[in-house]
C-alpha positions as CSV (number, residue, x, y, z in Angstrom):
1,M,-7.1,-5.8,12.8
2,Q,-7.7,-3.5,9.8
3,P,-9.7,-4.8,6.8
4,L,-7.1,-4.6,4.1
5,G,-9.5,-3.6,1.3
6,R,-10.3,-0.3,3.1
7,L,-6.7,0.7,3.5
8,L,-5.9,-0.1,-0.2
9,T,-8.9,2.1,-1.4
10,K,-7.6,5.2,-3.0
11,H,-9.7,8.3,-2.8
12,K,-9.5,11.0,-5.5
13,V,-10.1,14.7,-5.3
14,G,-13.8,15.3,-5.2
15,D,-14.8,12.0,-3.6
16,Q,-17.3,12.2,-0.7
17,V,-16.0,10.6,2.5
18,V,-17.0,10.1,6.1
19,I,-14.6,10.5,9.0
20,K,-14.8,7.5,11.3
21,I,-12.0,7.5,13.9
22,D,-10.3,4.2,14.5
23,S,-8.9,4.5,18.0
24,A,-6.5,1.6,17.5
25,I,-4.3,3.8,15.2
26,Q,-3.4,7.2,16.7
27,K,-1.3,8.4,13.8
28,G,-3.1,10.9,11.5
29,M,-6.2,10.9,13.7
30,P,-8.5,13.9,13.4
31,H,-10.0,15.5,16.5
32,R,-13.0,13.7,18.0
33,R,-15.4,16.5,17.3
34,Y,-15.2,15.6,13.6
35,Q,-16.3,12.0,14.2
36,G,-19.1,11.0,11.7
37,K,-18.8,14.2,9.6
38,F,-19.2,14.1,5.9
39,G,-16.8,15.9,3.6
40,V,-15.1,16.1,0.2
41,V,-11.5,15.2,-0.5
42,S,-9.8,18.4,-1.6
43,E,-6.2,17.3,-1.7
44,V,-3.9,14.3,-1.3
45,R,-0.8,14.8,0.9
46,G,1.4,11.8,0.8
47,R,-0.6,9.0,2.4
48,A,-3.1,11.4,4.1
49,Y,-6.1,13.2,2.7
50,V,-7.3,16.8,3.2
51,V,-11.0,16.7,3.7
52,K,-13.2,19.9,3.5
53,I,-15.9,19.8,6.1
54,K,-18.7,22.3,6.8
55,A,-18.7,23.2,10.5
56,G,-21.4,25.8,11.2
57,N,-20.8,28.8,8.9
58,K,-17.2,27.9,8.3
59,T,-15.4,25.4,6.0
60,K,-12.7,23.4,7.8
61,S,-9.8,21.5,6.3
62,I,-9.1,18.2,8.2
63,I,-6.0,16.2,7.5
64,A,-6.7,12.5,8.1
65,R,-5.0,9.2,7.2
66,P,-6.8,6.5,5.2
67,E,-7.5,4.5,8.4
68,H,-9.9,7.2,9.5
69,V,-11.6,7.9,6.2
70,Y,-14.5,5.8,4.7
71,P,-16.3,6.3,1.4
72,A,-19.7,7.9,1.7
């Protein structure tokens, strides 16, 4: 069961977040290689967030739903 407060938390552009995958919900789940990564919310797409993550020398854009995103 999901803690309701976490799902109702709205992140804004520029907020720092952590990607923690909740395996009970498969919809909007990022790839497992991004588990535990820190990033910055760069865009809001409907219910999902676009999170910019630094992976090596590159910057990746990860689309994740709020079930998989926690405030940093």
